[in-house]
TIZA-329907 format. One record per residue (C-alpha): residue in three letters; y, x, z. Coordinates in steps of 0.5 Angstrom, whole numbers, padded with zeros to 4 digits, always signed. Layout:
# residues N
ALAYXZ;...
# end
This chain:
# residues 922
UNK+0035-0009+0055;UNK+0041-0008+0050;UNK+0045-0002+0051;UNK+0052-0003+0054;UNK+0057+0001+0051;UNK+0058+0004+0058;UNK+0051+0008+0059;UNK+0052+0006+0068;UNK+0047+0002+0070;UNK+0048-0001+0077;UNK+0043-0004+0082;UNK+0045-0008+0088;UNK+0039-0010+0092;UNK+0038-0015+0097;UNK+0035-0012+0102;UNK+0034-0018+0107;UNK+0030-0022+0101;UNK+0026-0016+0100;UNK+0024-0015+0107;UNK+0022-0022+0107;UNK+0018-0022+0101;UNK+0014-0015+0104;UNK+0013-0018+0111;UNK+0010-0024+0108;UNK+0005-0020+0103;UNK+0003-0016+0108;UNK+0004-0018+0115;UNK-0001-0014+0120;UNK+0000-0008+0116;UNK+0001-0002+0121;UNK+0000+0006+0122;UNK-0006+0009+0126;UNK-0002+0009+0131;UNK+0000+0001+0132;UNK+0007+0001+0129;UNK+0007-0005+0124;UNK+0009-0003+0118;UNK+0008-0009+0113;UNK+0015-0011+0111;UNK+0017-0004+0111;UNK+0012-0002+0105;UNK+0013-0008+0102;UNK+0020-0008+0101;UNK+0019+0001+0099;UNK+0015-0002+0094;UNK+0019-0006+0090;UNK+0025-0002+0091;UNK+0021+0004+0088;UNK+0018-0001+0082;UNK+0025-0004+0082;UNK+0028+0004+0081;UNK+0023+0006+0076;UNK+0024-0001+0072;UNK+0032-0001+0071;UNK+0033+0007+0073;UNK+0040+0006+0075;UNK+0046+0011+0075;UNK+0048+0008+0082;UNK+0045+0004+0087;UNK+0046+0000+0093;UNK+0043-0004+0099;UNK+0046-0010+0103;UNK+0043-0012+0109;UNK+0046-0019+0113;UNK+0048-0017+0120;UNK+0045-0022+0126;UNK+0052-0025+0128;UNK+0053-0032+0124;UNK+0057-0032+0118;UNK+0063-0036+0116;UNK+0059-0041+0113;UNK+0056-0043+0120;UNK+0063-0044+0123;UNK+0065-0049+0117;UNK+0058-0053+0117;UNK+0054-0053+0124;UNK+0048-0054+0122;UNK+0048-0048+0116;UNK+0041-0046+0117;UNK+0039-0050+0123;UNK+0032-0053+0122;UNK+0030-0045+0118;UNK+0024-0043+0123;UNK+0025-0036+0126;UNK+0022-0031+0123;UNK+0016-0027+0127;UNK+0019-0022+0131;UNK+0015-0016+0128;UNK+0019-0017+0122;UNK+0025-0017+0126;UNK+0024-0010+0128;UNK+0021-0006+0122;UNK+0029-0007+0120;UNK+0031-0001+0122;UNK+0025+0002+0120;UNK+0027-0001+0112;UNK+0034+0002+0113;UNK+0031+0009+0114;UNK+0027+0008+0108;UNK+0034+0006+0104;UNK+0038+0012+0108;UNK+0032+0018+0106;UNK+0033+0016+0099;UNK+0040+0017+0100;UNK+0042+0010+0097;UNK+0048+0007+0101;UNK+0048+0001+0106;UNK+0053-0004+0105;UNK+0054-0009+0111;UNK+0060-0013+0113;UNK+0059-0018+0120;UNK+0061-0025+0118;UNK+0058-0025+0110;UNK+0051-0025+0108;UNK+0049-0020+0104;UNK+0049-0025+0098;UNK+0056-0025+0099;UNK+0057-0017+0099;UNK+0052-0018+0092;UNK+0058-0021+0090;UNK+0063-0018+0092;UNK+0060-0011+0089;UNK+0058-0014+0082;UNK+0065-0017+0081;UNK+0068-0010+0082;UNK+0064-0007+0078;UNK+0065-0011+0072;UNK+0071-0011+0073;UNK+0072-0004+0073;UNK+0068-0002+0066;UNK+0070-0009+0063;UNK+0064-0011+0063;UNK+0061-0006+0058;UNK+0056-0004+0064;UNK+0050-0007+0066;UNK+0049-0009+0074;UNK+0042-0012+0075;UNK+0042-0016+0082;UNK+0035-0014+0085;UNK+0032-0020+0090;UNK+0026-0024+0092;UNK+0029-0032+0092;UNK+0034-0034+0086;UNK+0040-0036+0090;UNK+0044-0031+0086;UNK+0043-0033+0079;UNK+0050-0036+0079;UNK+0053-0029+0079;UNK+0049-0028+0072;UNK+0054-0026+0066;UNK+0054-0022+0061;UNK+0055-0016+0065;UNK+0050-0018+0072;UNK+0043-0020+0070;UNK+0039-0022+0076;UNK+0031-0018+0078;UNK+0027-0021+0082;UNK+0020-0023+0084;UNK+0015-0028+0080;UNK+0009-0027+0084;UNK+0007-0023+0089;UNK+0010-0016+0090;UNK+0009-0013+0082;UNK+0010-0019+0078;UNK+0017-0018+0076;UNK+0022-0023+0072;UNK+0029-0021+0070;UNK+0035-0027+0069;UNK+0040-0026+0064;UNK+0044-0032+0061;UNK+0038-0034+0057;UNK+0033-0034+0062;UNK+0037-0039+0066;UNK+0038-0043+0061;UNK+0031-0044+0059;UNK+0029-0044+0066;UNK+0033-0050+0068;UNK+0036-0052+0062;UNK+0043-0050+0065;UNK+0048-0044+0064;UNK+0049-0039+0070;UNK+0056-0042+0072;UNK+0053-0049+0073;UNK+0048-0047+0079;UNK+0053-0049+0084;UNK+0053-0056+0081;UNK+0046-0057+0081;UNK+0045-0053+0087;UNK+0051-0058+0090;UNK+0047-0065+0088;UNK+0040-0062+0090;UNK+0042-0059+0096;UNK+0038-0053+0099;UNK+0033-0054+0104;UNK+0031-0048+0106;UNK+0038-0047+0109;UNK+0039-0054+0111;UNK+0044-0055+0106;UNK+0045-0062+0104;UNK+0047-0063+0098;UNK+0046-0071+0095;UNK+0041-0075+0100;UNK+0036-0077+0095;UNK+0038-0073+0089;UNK+0032-0069+0087;UNK+0032-0063+0082;UNK+0030-0067+0076;UNK+0036-0072+0077;UNK+0041-0066+0078;UNK+0039-0063+0072;UNK+0041-0068+0068;UNK+0047-0070+0071;UNK+0049-0063+0070;UNK+0047-0063+0063;UNK+0050-0070+0062;UNK+0058-0068+0065;UNK+0057-0060+0066;UNK+0061-0059+0072;UNK+0061-0063+0079;UNK+0068-0064+0079;UNK+0067-0068+0072;UNK+0061-0071+0074;UNK+0065-0075+0080;UNK+0071-0076+0076;UNK+0066-0080+0072;UNK+0063-0083+0078;UNK+0071-0086+0081;UNK+0073-0088+0074;UNK+0074-0096+0074;UNK+0069-0096+0069;UNK+0061-0095+0071;UNK+0059-0090+0067;UNK+0053-0093+0064;UNK+0049-0087+0063;UNK+0048-0086+0070;UNK+0043-0091+0074;UNK+0046-0096+0079;UNK+0042-0092+0085;UNK+0044-0086+0083;UNK+0051-0087+0083;UNK+0051-0091+0090;UNK+0048-0085+0092;UNK+0054-0081+0089;UNK+0060-0085+0091;UNK+0056-0085+0098;UNK+0056-0078+0100;UNK+0061-0074+0095;UNK+0063-0071+0103;UNK+0056-0068+0102;UNK+0056-0065+0095;UNK+0063-0062+0096;UNK+0061-0058+0103;UNK+0054-0056+0099;UNK+0058-0053+0094;UNK+0062-0050+0098;UNK+0057-0046+0102;UNK+0053-0045+0097;UNK+0059-0041+0093;UNK+0057-0033+0094;UNK+0064-0030+0096;UNK+0065-0025+0091;UNK+0072-0022+0095;UNK+0069-0019+0101;UNK+0074-0015+0104;UNK+0069-0008+0104;UNK+0070-0001+0101;UNK+0067-0003+0094;UNK+0067+0005+0092;UNK+0059+0007+0090;UNK+0058+0013+0088;UNK+0054+0016+0083;UNK+0047+0017+0085;UNK+0044+0024+0086;UNK+0037+0025+0089;UNK+0037+0032+0092;UNK+0030+0037+0094;UNK+0033+0035+0101;UNK+0032+0028+0100;UNK+0026+0029+0097;UNK+0024+0033+0103;UNK+0027+0027+0108;UNK+0023+0021+0104;UNK+0016+0026+0104;UNK+0017+0026+0111;UNK+0018+0019+0113;UNK+0013+0017+0108;UNK+0008+0021+0112;UNK+0010+0019+0118;UNK+0010+0011+0115;UNK+0003+0013+0112;UNK+0006+0011+0105;UNK+0001+0016+0102;UNK+0001+0011+0096;UNK+0008+0011+0095;UNK+0010+0019+0094;UNK+0007+0019+0087;UNK+0012+0015+0086;UNK+0018+0019+0088;UNK+0017+0024+0082;UNK+0017+0018+0076;UNK+0022+0014+0079;UNK+0028+0021+0079;UNK+0025+0026+0075;UNK+0032+0023+0070;UNK+0037+0025+0076;UNK+0035+0032+0078;UNK+0031+0038+0076;UNK+0023+0036+0075;UNK+0021+0044+0079;UNK+0025+0040+0085;UNK+0021+0034+0086;UNK+0014+0038+0083;UNK+0008+0035+0086;UNK+0000+0037+0085;UNK-0001+0038+0078;UNK+0006+0041+0078;UNK+0004+0045+0084;UNK+0012+0048+0087;UNK+0012+0042+0091;UNK+0005+0043+0096;UNK+0006+0051+0095;UNK+0013+0050+0100;UNK+0010+0045+0104;UNK+0003+0048+0106;UNK+0003+0056+0104;UNK+0001+0060+0099;UNK-0006+0058+0095;UNK-0011+0062+0092;UNK-0016+0058+0087;UNK-0021+0063+0083;UNK-0025+0060+0077;UNK-0032+0064+0078;UNK-0034+0067+0071;UNK-0040+0071+0072;UNK-0045+0072+0075;UNK-0043+0079+0078;UNK-0037+0076+0081;UNK-0041+0070+0084;UNK-0046+0074+0087;UNK-0040+0078+0091;UNK-0037+0072+0093;UNK-0043+0069+0096;UNK-0045+0075+0099;UNK-0038+0075+0103;UNK-0038+0068+0104;UNK-0045+0068+0108;UNK-0041+0073+0113;UNK-0038+0066+0115;UNK-0042+0061+0121;UNK-0038+0055+0117;UNK-0037+0053+0108;UNK-0033+0048+0106;UNK-0036+0045+0099;UNK-0034+0040+0094;UNK-0038+0038+0088;UNK-0035+0035+0082;UNK-0040+0030+0077;UNK-0039+0026+0070;UNK-0041+0020+0075;UNK-0039+0016+0081;UNK-0047+0014+0081;UNK-0049+0019+0086;UNK-0057+0018+0083;UNK-0055+0020+0077;UNK-0049+0024+0077;UNK-0050+0031+0073;UNK-0047+0036+0077;UNK-0040+0039+0073;UNK-0038+0045+0078;UNK-0038+0047+0086;UNK-0032+0048+0090;UNK-0033+0054+0096;UNK-0028+0055+0102;UNK-0029+0058+0108;UNK-0020+0060+0109;UNK-0015+0056+0108;UNK-0011+0057+0102;UNK-0017+0060+0099;UNK-0023+0057+0095;UNK-0028+0059+0089;UNK-0030+0054+0083;UNK-0036+0055+0080;UNK-0039+0052+0075;UNK-0045+0048+0073;UNK-0049+0053+0069;UNK-0047+0059+0073;UNK-0048+0055+0079;UNK-0055+0053+0078;UNK-0057+0060+0076;UNK-0056+0063+0082;UNK-0061+0064+0087;UNK-0056+0067+0091;UNK-0052+0061+0092;UNK-0058+0056+0093;UNK-0061+0060+0098;UNK-0054+0060+0101;UNK-0053+0053+0101;UNK-0061+0052+0104;UNK-0060+0057+0110;UNK-0056+0057+0116;UNK-0050+0056+0114;UNK-0047+0050+0117;UNK-0044+0046+0111;UNK-0037+0042+0112;UNK-0035+0037+0107;UNK-0032+0030+0105;UNK-0037+0025+0104;UNK-0043+0029+0104;UNK-0048+0024+0103;UNK-0046+0024+0095;UNK-0045+0031+0095;UNK-0052+0032+0098;UNK-0055+0027+0092;UNK-0051+0031+0086;UNK-0054+0038+0089;UNK-0060+0035+0090;UNK-0060+0032+0082;UNK-0058+0039+0080;UNK-0064+0043+0084;UNK-0061+0045+0090;UNK-0064+0043+0097;UNK-0057+0043+0102;UNK-0060+0043+0109;UNK-0054+0044+0115;UNK-0050+0039+0114;UNK-0045+0040+0119;UNK-0038+0036+0119;UNK-0037+0030+0114;UNK-0029+0030+0115;UNK-0029+0023+0113;UNK-0034+0021+0118;UNK-0030+0024+0123;UNK-0023+0020+0121;UNK-0028+0014+0122;UNK-0029+0016+0129;UNK-0022+0018+0131;UNK-0019+0011+0127;UNK-0025+0006+0126;UNK-0020+0001+0125;UNK-0017+0004+0119;UNK-0021+0004+0111;UNK-0016+0010+0109;UNK-0021+0016+0110;UNK-0021+0018+0103;UNK-0019+0026+0102;UNK-0012+0025+0099;UNK-0009+0020+0104;UNK-0011+0024+0111;UNK-0009+0030+0107;UNK-0002+0027+0106;UNK-0002+0023+0113;UNK-0005+0029+0117;UNK-0002+0036+0113;UNK+0003+0033+0109;UNK+0000+0035+0103;UNK+0000+0031+0096;UNK-0006+0032+0093;UNK-0007+0031+0085;UNK-0009+0025+0083;UNK-0015+0025+0079;UNK-0012+0021+0074;UNK-0009+0027+0072;UNK-0015+0030+0070;UNK-0020+0024+0067;UNK-0014+0018+0065;UNK-0015+0011+0067;UNK-0017+0005+0064;UNK-0020+0005+0056;UNK-0018+0012+0055;UNK-0021+0015+0062;UNK-0026+0020+0060;UNK-0031+0024+0066;UNK-0030+0031+0069;UNK-0035+0035+0065;UNK-0029+0033+0059;UNK-0024+0035+0063;UNK-0021+0044+0061;UNK-0025+0048+0066;UNK-0018+0051+0070;UNK-0016+0044+0071;UNK-0022+0042+0074;UNK-0022+0048+0079;UNK-0016+0048+0081;UNK-0017+0040+0083;UNK-0024+0042+0086;UNK-0021+0048+0090;UNK-0016+0043+0092;UNK-0021+0038+0094;UNK-0025+0043+0099;UNK-0018+0047+0102;UNK-0016+0040+0105;UNK-0023+0039+0107;UNK-0023+0046+0111;UNK-0016+0045+0114;UNK-0018+0038+0116;UNK-0025+0040+0120;UNK-0020+0045+0123;UNK-0016+0040+0126;UNK-0021+0034+0127;UNK-0027+0039+0131;UNK-0022+0039+0137;UNK-0020+0032+0136;UNK-0027+0030+0136;UNK-0028+0034+0143;UNK-0022+0031+0146;UNK-0023+0023+0145;UNK-0030+0025+0147;UNK-0033+0023+0141;UNK-0038+0030+0140;UNK-0044+0027+0141;UNK-0043+0021+0137;UNK-0041+0025+0131;UNK-0046+0030+0132;UNK-0052+0027+0135;UNK-0052+0021+0131;UNK-0047+0020+0125;UNK-0048+0027+0122;UNK-0056+0027+0122;UNK-0055+0020+0120;UNK-0052+0022+0113;UNK-0058+0026+0111;UNK-0063+0019+0112;UNK-0058+0014+0108;UNK-0058+0019+0103;UNK-0066+0019+0102;UNK-0066+0011+0102;UNK-0061+0011+0097;UNK-0065+0016+0092;UNK-0071+0011+0093;UNK-0068+0004+0092;UNK-0072-0002+0092;UNK-0076-0005+0086;UNK-0073-0012+0083;UNK-0077-0017+0081;UNK-0072-0018+0074;UNK-0076-0024+0071;UNK-0076-0027+0078;UNK-0068-0027+0078;UNK-0067-0029+0071;UNK-0072-0036+0073;UNK-0067-0037+0079;UNK-0062-0036+0076;UNK-0063-0041+0070;UNK-0064-0046+0076;UNK-0059-0044+0080;UNK-0054-0046+0073;UNK-0057-0052+0073;UNK-0056-0054+0080;UNK-0049-0051+0079;UNK-0048-0056+0073;UNK-0051-0061+0077;UNK-0046-0060+0082;UNK-0040-0061+0079;UNK-0042-0067+0075;UNK-0043-0070+0082;UNK-0036-0068+0085;UNK-0033-0070+0078;UNK-0037-0077+0079;UNK-0035-0077+0086;UNK-0027-0076+0085;UNK-0026-0080+0079;UNK-0024-0074+0076;UNK-0029-0071+0070;UNK-0024-0066+0068;UNK-0023-0063+0075;UNK-0024-0056+0075;UNK-0027-0054+0081;UNK-0026-0046+0081;UNK-0018-0049+0081;UNK-0016-0049+0088;UNK-0010-0052+0086;UNK-0013-0058+0083;UNK-0017-0059+0088;UNK-0013-0059+0093;UNK-0009-0065+0089;UNK-0015-0069+0088;UNK-0018-0068+0096;UNK-0011-0068+0099;UNK-0007-0072+0095;UNK-0011-0077+0092;UNK-0017-0079+0096;UNK-0012-0076+0103;UNK-0017-0073+0106;UNK-0015-0068+0112;UNK-0018-0062+0116;UNK-0015-0060+0123;UNK-0011-0054+0123;UNK-0011-0053+0116;UNK-0008-0046+0115;UNK-0003-0047+0108;UNK-0002-0042+0103;UNK+0003-0041+0098;UNK+0001-0047+0094;UNK+0000-0052+0100;UNK-0006-0053+0104;UNK-0012-0049+0104;UNK-0018-0051+0100;UNK-0022-0045+0103;UNK-0029-0046+0105;UNK-0027-0045+0112;UNK-0023-0051+0112;UNK-0028-0055+0107;UNK-0033-0054+0113;UNK-0027-0057+0118;UNK-0028-0064+0114;UNK-0035-0064+0113;UNK-0036-0072+0114;UNK-0030-0075+0111;UNK-0032-0076+0104;UNK-0039-0074+0101;UNK-0035-0070+0096;UNK-0033-0064+0101;UNK-0042-0063+0102;UNK-0043-0062+0094;UNK-0036-0057+0094;UNK-0039-0053+0099;UNK-0046-0053+0096;UNK-0043-0050+0090;UNK-0038-0046+0093;UNK-0045-0042+0096;UNK-0049-0043+0090;UNK-0044-0040+0085;UNK-0043-0034+0089;UNK-0050-0033+0090;UNK-0051-0033+0083;UNK-0045-0029+0081;UNK-0045-0024+0086;UNK-0054-0023+0086;UNK-0058-0027+0081;UNK-0054-0025+0075;UNK-0051-0017+0078;UNK-0057-0015+0081;UNK-0061-0014+0075;UNK-0055-0011+0071;UNK-0055-0005+0078;UNK-0062-0003+0076;UNK-0063+0004+0075;UNK-0066+0004+0068;UNK-0070+0011+0070;UNK-0074+0008+0075;UNK-0073+0000+0075;UNK-0071+0000+0082;UNK-0064-0002+0085;UNK-0060+0003+0089;UNK-0055+0000+0094;UNK-0050+0005+0097;UNK-0050+0005+0105;UNK-0043+0006+0108;UNK-0042+0009+0114;UNK-0034+0009+0114;UNK-0033+0002+0113;UNK-0034-0003+0119;UNK-0029-0002+0126;UNK-0035-0003+0129;UNK-0040+0002+0127;UNK-0045-0002+0124;UNK-0047+0000+0117;UNK-0045-0004+0111;UNK-0048-0004+0104;UNK-0045-0004+0097;UNK-0047-0005+0089;UNK-0050-0010+0092;UNK-0048-0012+0099;UNK-0054-0014+0102;UNK-0051-0016+0109;UNK-0049-0022+0105;UNK-0055-0025+0103;UNK-0057-0031+0107;UNK-0063-0030+0112;UNK-0069-0032+0111;UNK-0070-0040+0110;UNK-0072-0045+0105;UNK-0065-0044+0101;UNK-0063-0040+0095;UNK-0063-0034+0099;UNK-0069-0034+0102;UNK-0071-0035+0094;UNK-0067-0028+0093;UNK-0070-0024+0097;UNK-0077-0026+0094;UNK-0074-0021+0087;UNK-0074-0015+0093;UNK-0081-0013+0092;UNK-0087-0007+0094;UNK-0089-0002+0089;UNK-0096-0002+0087;UNK-0101+0000+0092;UNK-0095-0001+0097;UNK-0093-0007+0101;UNK-0086-0009+0104;UNK-0085-0007+0112;UNK-0080-0011+0116;UNK-0077-0010+0123;UNK-0073-0013+0127;UNK-0069-0013+0133;UNK-0070-0019+0136;UNK-0063-0022+0139;UNK-0061-0015+0140;UNK-0054-0017+0141;UNK-0056-0022+0147;UNK-0060-0017+0150;UNK-0054-0012+0150;UNK-0050-0016+0153;UNK-0054-0018+0159;UNK-0055-0010+0160;UNK-0047-0009+0160;UNK-0046-0015+0164;UNK-0051-0014+0169;UNK-0053-0022+0170;UNK-0058-0023+0174;UNK-0060-0030+0171;UNK-0060-0027+0164;UNK-0063-0021+0165;UNK-0069-0024+0168;UNK-0070-0028+0162;UNK-0071-0023+0158;UNK-0075-0019+0163;UNK-0080-0025+0163;UNK-0080-0025+0155;UNK-0078-0032+0155;UNK-0073-0035+0150;UNK-0066-0034+0152;UNK-0063-0040+0148;UNK-0068-0045+0151;UNK-0065-0042+0158;UNK-0058-0044+0156;UNK-0060-0051+0153;UNK-0063-0052+0160;UNK-0057-0050+0163;UNK-0051-0053+0159;UNK-0055-0060+0158;UNK-0058-0060+0165;UNK-0065-0061+0162;UNK-0073-0058+0164;UNK-0075-0053+0159;UNK-0080-0059+0156;UNK-0074-0063+0155;UNK-0070-0058+0151;UNK-0069-0061+0143;UNK-0069-0057+0137;UNK-0062-0059+0137;UNK-0061-0058+0144;UNK-0063-0050+0142;UNK-0059-0050+0136;UNK-0053-0051+0140;UNK-0054-0047+0145;UNK-0056-0041+0140;UNK-0049-0042+0137;UNK-0046-0041+0144;UNK-0050-0035+0146;UNK-0047-0032+0141;UNK-0041-0036+0140;UNK-0039-0033+0147;UNK-0039-0026+0144;UNK-0034-0027+0139;UNK-0029-0030+0144;UNK-0030-0038+0141;UNK-0026-0043+0144;UNK-0027-0050+0146;UNK-0023-0052+0139;UNK-0028-0047+0135;UNK-0034-0049+0139;UNK-0033-0056+0138;UNK-0032-0056+0130;UNK-0038-0051+0130;UNK-0044-0056+0134;UNK-0042-0062+0131;UNK-0040-0069+0134;UNK-0037-0066+0140;UNK-0030-0067+0143;UNK-0026-0061+0145;UNK-0027-0063+0153;UNK-0034-0064+0152;UNK-0034-0056+0149;UNK-0031-0053+0155;UNK-0035-0056+0160;UNK-0041-0053+0156;UNK-0037-0047+0156;UNK-0036-0048+0163;UNK-0043-0049+0164;UNK-0044-0043+0161;UNK-0040-0038+0165;UNK-0043-0042+0172;UNK-0050-0040+0169;UNK-0048-0033+0167;UNK-0042-0031+0172;UNK-0043-0023+0170;UNK-0042-0025+0163;UNK-0035-0028+0165;UNK-0033-0023+0169;UNK-0034-0018+0163;UNK-0030-0022+0159;UNK-0024-0021+0163;UNK-0025-0014+0165;UNK-0026-0012+0157;UNK-0019-0017+0156;UNK-0016-0012+0162;UNK-0018-0005+0159;UNK-0016-0006+0152;UNK-0009-0009+0155;UNK-0008-0004+0160;UNK-0010+0002+0156;UNK-0010+0000+0149;UNK-0017+0001+0146;UNK-0025+0000+0149;UNK-0031+0005+0149;UNK-0039+0002+0148;UNK-0044+0006+0152;UNK-0044+0013+0149;UNK-0037+0013+0148;UNK-0035+0011+0141;UNK-0029+0008+0141;UNK-0023+0003+0138;UNK-0016+0003+0139;UNK-0013-0004+0139;UNK-0005-0003+0137;UNK-0004-0010+0136;UNK-0006-0013+0143;UNK+0001-0011+0145;UNK+0004-0016+0139;UNK+0009-0021+0140;UNK+0005-0026+0137;UNK+0000-0029+0141;UNK-0006-0031+0135;UNK-0005-0023+0134;UNK-0005-0022+0141;UNK-0012-0027+0141;UNK-0015-0024+0136;UNK-0015-0017+0138;UNK-0018-0019+0145;UNK-0024-0022+0142;UNK-0025-0016+0137;UNK-0024-0012+0143;UNK-0030-0017+0147;UNK-0034-0015+0142;UNK-0034-0008+0141;UNK-0038-0005+0146;UNK-0044-0010+0144;UNK-0043-0009+0137;UNK-0042-0002+0136;UNK-0048-0001+0142;UNK-0052-0005+0137;UNK-0051-0001+0132;UNK-0052+0005+0135;UNK-0059+0003+0137;UNK-0061+0002+0130;UNK-0058+0009+0128;UNK-0061+0012+0133;UNK-0068+0010+0131;UNK-0067+0011+0124;UNK-0065+0018+0125;UNK-0071+0018+0129;UNK-0077+0015+0124;UNK-0073+0019+0119;UNK-0076+0026+0122;UNK-0083+0022+0124;UNK-0083+0020+0116;UNK-0081+0028+0113;UNK-0087+0030+0117;UNK-0092+0025+0112;UNK-0088+0028+0106;UNK-0086+0020+0104;UNK-0092+0019+0102;UNK-0094+0014+0106;UNK-0088+0011+0108;UNK-0080+0011+0105;UNK-0076+0007+0109;UNK-0071+0003+0104;UNK-0066-0002+0107;UNK-0062-0003+0113;UNK-0059-0010+0114;UNK-0056-0013+0120;UNK-0062-0011+0126;UNK-0067-0010+0122;UNK-0070-0004+0117;UNK-0075-0006+0111;UNK-0080+0000+0109;UNK-0084+0001+0103;UNK-0091+0003+0106;UNK-0098+0004+0103;UNK-0102-0002+0104;UNK-0107+0002+0107;UNK-0103+0005+0113;UNK-0099-0001+0115;UNK-0102-0002+0121;UNK-0102+0005+0123;UNK-0094+0006+0121;UNK-0092-0001+0124;UNK-0095+0000+0131;UNK-0092+0008+0131;UNK-0085+0006+0129;UNK-0085+0000+0133;UNK-0085+0004+0140;UNK-0079+0009+0137;UNK-0075+0003+0135;UNK-0076-0001+0142;UNK-0073+0006+0146;UNK-0069+0008+0141;UNK-0064+0007+0147;UNK-0066+0005+0154;UNK-0063-0002+0156;UNK-0064-0005+0163;UNK-0067-0011+0159;UNK-0073-0010+0155;UNK-0072-0009+0147;UNK-0076-0012+0142;UNK-0078-0012+0135;UNK-0081-0017+0131;UNK-0086-0014+0125;UNK-0087-0018+0119;UNK-0090-0015+0112;UNK-0091-0018+0105;UNK-0091-0016+0098;UNK-0084-0019+0097;UNK-0078-0019+0103;UNK-0078-0027+0102;UNK-0084-0029+0104;UNK-0087-0025+0110;UNK-0093-0026+0115;UNK-0092-0023+0122;UNK-0096-0017+0125;UNK-0101-0018+0131;
# end
């Protein structure tokens, strides 16, 4: 940007355009209480980003009003074809205006005019008063305002997503369109604008419009040539005819497209100020909207227009002190001081702790220091060297004191690495937050401190940096680490005080204290053991898979007759599949670039062309190659040669565990495919055998138990196969008449019903079946198992009335979206609500079993057996080979009786030297 003589820099914002961009980028974003905030967040993110980039001295935001404008009066069809936006978008506009007012930015609206007209009027007035010597930036989400660009006005707009931006000055407009900004109106008059239903000259497209304006300069000059006695030789006869036939359309389109610069409105725009009170108002509103990630942008944005101390955040702690009270954080410097502190802390029944380490990998992380807290605002930081030498500290952490933390599993593993033996893991605030709000993944400490306590914590990047220049915590000044760690443990202590009563009020104490908290130690132990990998086998599989991927790529090229096709390019693939081959996908979801080529869409097209099957195979093999075969060997710990996956308690909304680095849940189930081959790479240590214990049809047993459907209950009590029984009911055949295909389809129906599968969904999953036939299958299913339908309808009723559902043990999930105006969102909420009591109880069954089994294993000292993996409904153990039968017989009853159901629970046992090749145990 060249420096103007007038240092003033005006930022004029097209509010509605930014709202639309924000909403479509994140349409389902909501607060914990269920308020939809995607449009508000997107708008605010763009606004703050623009302010940071432009650094304006004056700001204004313009909005459309709901009333018709003068353009609607001029042309009845104006915007008539535009699809009305979702009501959820319009509902958020008042909130957007709250944000604007909280940021102390003036709002401009005028009935009968659009936001663009106000932008035109404001920019014209500003440039006139500063004699073109200042700078005006119009911030928008579209390109309609390019006609306003001149040596005073520029357009700052979004190029892609919410963060990639571009600034259009006169040169940039010419570079993009080959036209000057003042010619954009003439161009638009010819081309029209389908989004606003501005017709233009019918038959004239973008390319022709540009060529005509480049040649003739303006619309008037073009029509003078068109009307001349001698036909212009450089205009094709067909184009000439179109221009003559539709001059009225061109003239009207010119008028409709012209942005007004003389709207009767008070154009006074005061210099932008952002005071302490404004900051507090913005902070409070952002807290209410749960915009934690945007708070840190406020000081950066406004630091130039206010005193720095007015906007201090953690790292410059004036503001946190004002918001949350005084903080006394102490760096412990001597053994004598530590002894005295420990003596005082031991008198307290609970102690909040937090560890700092040099790595996010808990298996190899080295302790840097420990923070301790037992009262709000007061905390102590003990550096590693002092901590590991303190027998008193070790005794306290392994004694009766109840330990409180945030992500205690990590702290436990780091402390164990340093020689500590923490015992009484009592309260994890991350897990408490998750139980109270399982539908969100914002359970990290800074997010909770912000939303629950109104406190903005110091970003870790202020200590260790980021990117290539990032350092580890052991390289940071000790005083800075102490303050950071004490703040962590202080916020954790405060959250514990908050969440304890909330868990009791929500009847979640039993789940929390009897299941989730005991599970922390179990998962830490499993992570520490890890599992051995056959790296050579995986390397061999990777080489074979690469050949198969290359072969499939060539087959796709041959089938499409496109030897240069980049299969990994959705854009290229879309053109070949839909444009060249003319394939069609029912109900295909459109993306920004057209029809989707996602695997879910390609699956609907199976059978239309041989290339679809090849593409799906290519996608599947590429995914497994990159996610497992190539990635897993890199994750193997060099010291023990084992893979240490991380088990996550606070991710899934159903209570199921998940895993990461790698995600074991996504390895395909056993069979003859690559998934089975990958599982062969998970092997037992020498002298041990892998034991797999897998719950048989646990979800269906649970649904029979919950619905109390007599026929389904009897099937399980008799030990018969539920899929065979369902096939008999649906296809009307005796048991001996059930084929493999019938049983497979029945299995799809059995599980599909639990996920709210529709007749359309069912017809697409079980092959050559019409929607009418699929509906008939579903009707027969409910006729056979009527109480299942009663269960489903009751859950729907409950979730609509209460907004939440619980499982049999009290685990809860809220569904604020059940009251959304969009049918699709409500339907998705209903399906999730139907499934939640089933999935979550299945999760609790295996969690209780894991806790019971772990207690039994501890008695043996881990010398004979180790629990290694939990995947879906399966547990994998590493057992001394000679003790295999002993432990299988001991564990199976524990799993089958973890939680009593009104049907028998069955566990299938298999064993082998690797996870992919196992044989059943008698």
